[in-house]
Structure formats: C-alpha cells, structure tokens
C-alpha positions, 0 to 999 in steps of 0.5 A: 931542628929547622933553619929557613933562609930568606925567612922575610921573603914572600915564600919564606915568610909563609913557609916559616908560619907553617912549619910553626903549625906542622912542628909545634914541638921543633925548634925553628929558626928563620934567618934573613938579611931583609934585603928584599925590602931594600931592593924593592924601595930601590927600584921605586916600589912598595909591597901592595900588601903592607907587611910588619917591619922586621921588629914587629914580626920578631914580636909576633912570632914570639907573641903566637909561637913559642917554638919560632925565632926570626933573626938577621944575618947575611949568609954571604958572611962566612963568619955568620954562617959558621956560627948559626950552623955550629950552634943550631946543628940543624937536621933540616935546612930549607934554603930560600934565600936569593936576589930572585928577580931576573930583571934586576940582575939585568939592569946593570954590570953591578946588579948582575955581579951582585946577584951572583955573589949574593946567591952563589956564595950563600949556597957555598957558605951552607954547604961548606958549614955543613961538611965542616961541622960533620952534618952530612945527614942534614936535609938541605932543602933548596929553592931553584927555578924552572928557569934553568931549563931554558926553552927546549923543544922536547919535554923537560925532565925532572932534573936528569936527562937520559942521553944516548951518545955513540952507542953509550947510555947515561943519565946526566944532570939536564944541561942548564940554558938560563935566560938571565944572570938571575936564572944562571946563579941557580945554574950555578947552585944547582952545579955546586950542590950536586957537586956537594952531594957527589963529593960528601954525600950531602942529602939535597932536594933541589926544588925548582920553582915555577912562577909563584902566584897568590896572595896569602896562605892559611897562616899568612894573612891579615897582620901576618901577611906576606909581600905582594910585589907588582912592579916590573922588576920583583912583580911576577906576571900574574901578579902584574896583571891582577894589579893591573886589572884592578885599577883597570889598567891595560893588562900588558902582554909582552909580545905575542904572549904565546910563550908558555910558562910554568906556575904553582900557587903560594900555597902548594909552593908552601906546602910542598917545602913543609912536606919535605921538611917531614922527610929524610933527605935521600941522595940528591932529588929534584921537584919540578915545582908546577902545576904545568905550563900556560901561555901568557896571553891564555894567562891574560884572558884568565885574569880578565875574565876574573876581573869581571866575575870578581869586581865587575870591571872590563879590562883591556889586554894590550900587547907591548913590545917584549923587553926580554930576549926569549922565544915568544911561541915556546910551548914548554912541556915541562914533567912534575911527576916527583912534585905531584907525588909529594903533594898527591893534590895540586890547586889550579890558577884561578883560585889563586887569581880570586885570592888576589883579587879579594885580598887587594881590592882595598889596596887600589890606591897604593897600586895607583901611585905606583902604576908607573912601575908596571913597566920599564921606561921605555915601555910606558909610551906616556902611560 
C-alpha cells in the first residue's frame, strides 16, 4: 500500500498517476490539503495549464483507475495523520507535501513562520505516526531540495561529507547552508528524518530535488495535466523564461546570471520517485536528483534559441537587478552518482523545454494577462 502526500501538486499529481500505471494491483492513496491552489491565487497568478478541480480530479481517478483515490487532509493536524496511517498501514510513503517556494517564504514574517510550521510539522507528524504504529519497516521517501547545500566552493556530495579534524576521520551529514526560510525548512526536515532513522531505525530515502522543468509526462497530459506556474513566486526559472519567451517578453536574468543551478526534468523527477517505491528502504540514503548544474545565462540562451526553433520568435535577454541574496558566480559542482544508478539514463533539458513550448503555445493569452507576475513589483520598471 502506497501513500502519496502533496498528491495535487505539480510533481505529486504525475507521481500519483504513474504509480497507478506501474502498480495496478497496489492500493494507492493520495492526500493533499489543496493549498497550492490558494497560494498561487493569493499572489495574484494562475496555472498556465488549466487543471481540474479537486472534485473533478477525484472523479477522473475513479473512472480511469480502480486502485487510486485522492483525499483531502492537512498533515499538520495530528489526528488526521494518526487516522490515515493507522487505517492504511502503508508499506511506502512518498512525501511530497510542502510549501515549496523560497520567494513566498521570504515575503513576510507570517509567510516564513507558516512555511516552516507547515513543512516541518507535516514531516514530524508522519515520522511519529510510523513509529507509534510500529511501522518502522515502511519506506519513507521524502522530497527535500538541493538548496540545503548552499553555495560551497567544493564539489557537493550526496548527503554525507568525509571530514578529518585533528587527526580523526568520520562520515557526517553535509552541513546545511540554506538561502531562504523555505530551504531552511527542508534542512529541518532532513535533521528530523536523520534523527528518526538513528533512534527508531526508519528506512528513509531523502531525495534532494533540483529545479524541476517540464510541462507533461506520459500520464499527466491533456485533461489529466499537472499545473504549470510561471510567476515570480511559484514559477521556477525555466518556466518563467519559457513563458516570457512565448509572448515575446524579454527573458529576465537576475544579475550577471553566472550562478550555476541544478536542474532535473519533470519526467525524471517523477520516474525516480516511482523507482524508489519499487524498492525496500535501506537505512538512510540520499539522492541528489539532478542532471547537473547549468549557468542561468546559459539557460536563458538555450531558451532563446529554442524559442526561435520552436515558435519562430526572436527574444531579447535582459539582465535585471538580482532580488535574491546569492553569489552570482557560483559554479555549483554537484555529485549525483546515487541518482544516476537509480535512473540509468537521464533526460536533458532541451527536450523538457520543447515540451513546454509545445504545451503552452495555445495558452499565450493567459500568460499575457498575468505578465506582471513575472517579476516582483520593484523590478517591473513599468513593464
């Protein structure tokens, strides 16, 4: 039996659908409080791709798959978590529920506190519910983020760091150097999962997710599409750049754009969670879920070239002041051996970018109507 948290989300929805295809004889339950829809509405934006209402999604799941259900629930509520863990006794949990936006977490005191409460209490409730129900053999697969590593000068390992100090050596968890209150919430999750593993023997796969790029998967398309955000707060950089290019808006690079960022395609992101669900947990394992780092200015050029090839549109690249506190020349060398062994073959960004242009081409009017959401107000400059 498999539980997917955050099952209404950008990644969670296609994970739920792919699990239904890959595990036809397994009971699969998705849970979500549907808050992502409210957050995006709150900051004045929409998904570029229309998504079914929660009720319609539940109906379509029942029509298409006999082994999957989607239920509403808030993981910060202890009784909710206690009840569904006790009732379903899951063999596997894929924990994708979170407030996932660094910019949103930085808006205000309230948003920072909300992000950490929502993310950390949800994870703690799940860990404790497994312990209290004697489900220590359950494979707990959790999405954290490569953002916990910060911007060190050395190559970033997968989770653990061998150190030597005063003649002694040890293998220790990599230090956390988060750059936002969202990223810090994931540092806290990692610390709590590591503690739960050491104290209770929980089997945990910590998947440190990079910047996920893409509009569709084989299962999540057409009426069963996942959401696609392109605003400053919830739209990742690739999605903002593609949306900007699609309507002829300048591709807005923060600062010099020399900072390297890790990326992964939506298809590989989804597939890796499903592959892990096929395995039993083995202790505490970390996967840097990325194909590697790409400089932002190189990404902008890649998308500019794709815009010409895919839609015949010449687009300007414009550098704007960087609203984020970060080093703009950080190369970001990141190891991903565990992830490559899990996947075998990794897809490149160019295919995901073509998928975005193809999927969004009929949605230009929606993007145009919300073009003021591309940048925070102080950077709009009258655009």
